[in-house]
N, C-alpha and C positions, 0 to 999 in steps of 0.2 A: 396706404401702401408700404410704406415702409416698415408699421411694425407689423403687418403681414409677412412681409420678407423677414422678419426676422422668426418671428414664430415658426415660421417653416423651416429656415435654417436650422433652428434650435432641435426641431423635432426630427431632422433628417441627422443630423447629428446626435441625436441621442440613441436615435436608434442605429447608428453605423460604431458607436460605445459599445453597446449592447450585444451587437449583432455576434455571437458563435457559431462556428464551424465545426460540426465533425469529421476528424480527418482520418479515422480507424473505429471499425464497431466489427464486434463479433459475438452472435447471440447462438452460434451452434445449430441454429435451424434447418440448416442445410446439410452437415453433419452426420451420416451414419451412426445408427445405434453402436455403442463397443467401438467408435472409434475418435479420431481426433482430429480436427482440421486441418487441410494439405499445411506441412514445413512447422504444425504443431507437435510434442514429443514429449514424453513422459523422460526424464533422467534419472538414473539411480546416483543418491547420494549417501555419503556416510554409512553404508551396508545394508540397507533397507531400500527394499523397491516396493512401492504400493501404485497402483496403473492409473491414472485418470482414464475417463472414458466417458463421450458420450451415452445419455440416457436419459428416458421421457417417463417419469411418474407423475400420475394423477395427484398424488397427496401431498406433492412438493408445491402446489399451487396455492393451499391454503397456507402453506409457509412467507408467499410473497416473489415464490418464481414461476416461470412461465414457459410452457414447452419443452424444448430440449435446454437441459442441463449438461454439464461436466460433474461426473463424482469420481473420489478417489477412498478407498477403504483403506483407513490407516490402522497398521498392527506394528510398528515398529518395536525392534529392540530394545532396550531400556538404554540411553543415552546415544541411538543414532538420528541422526536425518532421517525424515523420509522421501519417499518418491517427488521430484519436483517437477514441475509443468513448467515448459519451456515455449513460448512463443512463438510464430512468424519475426521473421524480420519486419519492425516498424518504422518509417523515416518522418522523423519531426522538422518538419519545414522550420527554416530558417526565417528571421524577420519580429517587428517590435507586436510579438504575441506571448500570451501567458498557455500553457497547455495544464490540463489537468485530466488524469486517470481515474477512471469510476469502476466500480464491477460489484457483484452481487457474492455476498458467502455466507456460507450457513453451515446447520450441523442437523443432520437426524432428532426424531423427538426421544429415541433413545440411546443414546449417544448420553454417557453419563461423567466423562472427562470434558474439562474443559480443552477446547481447539485453541493451539497456538501453530502462528506459520510467518514465515517472514516472504516479502516481496524485495526483489532484487532489480534493478534497471541495468542492465551491462550493455555496453559497444558491440553490435550484432559480431562483428571478427573477436572477440575476447570469448574464451573457456570460462565456462562457467564451475567451478571446483567444488561446491557445496558444501565443505568444510570448515567452514567458519573462517576464514584468511580472510574472505570478500566483505563487503562490509553492507547490508541491506538498506535500503529508504525505507523501510516498513517494517513494523513487527507488531503484531497484534496478538490478544489473547480475548476470546468471547465466551461465556458459559452456558448461555441462552441458548433450550433449542428450540426446533421447529420454528425459526425466524430468520427470514431474509435481511443479511444488513446489507447496506450500501457502503461502500468505502469510497473514499477521495483521499487522491495521492497526486501532488505538486510535479508535474513534468517541465517546468520550464525550464530546468539548467539543463535539458537535455536538448534545447531549442537546433536544428541544424545539425542532429547524428542522427546515423541511424543504429538502433536499439532494437532487444531483444529484453523480455520482461519474461520473470521468474517466480513463482509460485512456489514453496517449499512447505514443505509440512513438518512439524517438529513436536509430531505427538509420541510418547512412549505408549501409549496406552491404544486400545481399540475404538475407531471414531467412522464413522461413515459423515465426509466435510461434500458439499453441494455447493456450486461456482456458477457463475453465470453474467450475462450482459456487461462485457468488456467494450469500455470505449474512450477514445481519447478525444477529448473535447479543444478547440482552439477559439481563443475570445483575444480582441485585440488588447496589448497591454493596458490602455487608457480605462478599461472596462473589468477592472480586475479588483476595485475596492472591497467587494467582497471577501476576495481571498485571503486568507491571514497572511500578515507579510513575517510568515517562521523565519523565511531565508536572513532577516533582519535579528534573529535571536542570537546571543551572543554569551558563552559560557567560557569561566575561568575561575582558577586558574586551569590550567591542562597542560601536563600532569597534572593533579590536584590531591593533596594527601588527605585533609579531613574535609573542608567547606566548599560547594561546587554553588557558585554563584552563575544566576542568571539574567540576563539584560538586555533589553529590558521585560519586566515579569507581567508589565499591562497586556492584558488582552490574552493571558497564557490561562486555560481553564482546568489542565491536566497537564504533570508531567511524572514521567517515568523510569524507571531504568532499567534494562535488561540487560544479562553476560551475553558475552558473545556464541551461546548455545540457543540463545533466544528465552532463557530462563527468565521470568520478572524477578526483581530482588526488591525487600523492605527498601523504602523510599518513599519522603514526602518533602512537598514542597513548601515550605514555610518560609511569606513574604517572597524572598528573591533567591532564596540559599534553600541548599539540600545539605543534609548531612550523609558525608559517604565514610569517615572514618572507621566504620565497622565492615565493610565491603574488603574480599582478598584483591590484591595488587592482578591488574592485569586491565584488557581492552573492556569496556562498557559500552552501550547506547543509551542516551538520553532521548525520548520519546518524548516531544511535547505538544501539546493542541492548543489552538486556539482559531477561535467561529467555525469550529466543525473540519479543521483542516490540520491534520500531523503532519511533524518531522521529523527526523531523526541527525541528530550527530553523535561524534564516539570521542570519548575520552578517555584518559587512562589513569587507571588509578595507581597511584607508588605503594 
């Protein structure tokens, strides 16, 4: 009997640890064409205004999307940021939980250029400037056409806050970008062994002159550096260090990836 009770308790504990709850989800299925969900909007940033809107294309199903999606046609003036998608206010509960944002993003089959964009997470009452003074939590560039990529961002640091998400295009050439399936998942904190502990990644020295060190390096499969405009700069991770002596002085973002999860940190090049 004791053995049966122990096994039952172990199963219940395992189920509890692996339980997850969707605290926010937007698939745009109830949003009319050429509109955005209530309290979502496109905001102009950096001089270019590219409108996000809901659309339904049958051909994007083959990309990995389904039903209604968002589209933004980007044709920015060189050097300017594009239109930014601003979400409604999202409440992240407090407590012993982790929070993960996922979404789908892709580009059309006839887009010749790489897609470059930034994701910001700001308090709901903070004004988004969109000019590079605020630090994105995620910078991404992809070149493959006609494919829906699922992206994952850890939002655990925002527990107990009301936030808004901002998706800012940073393209200087023509591109059609598709976007769908925004979801935030809550999991018990002890169930996050599958989430990379990128919050524990330390970089030093900061400010840096020549060599930027990453500690610990175990588990990190990719390290990329972006300037404040979101442009990727030449860099290579060698064991636990990156040579940055050829970078111009300024503020940069180091994006690291471990276990398929990405995290970004700011550093200053002297």
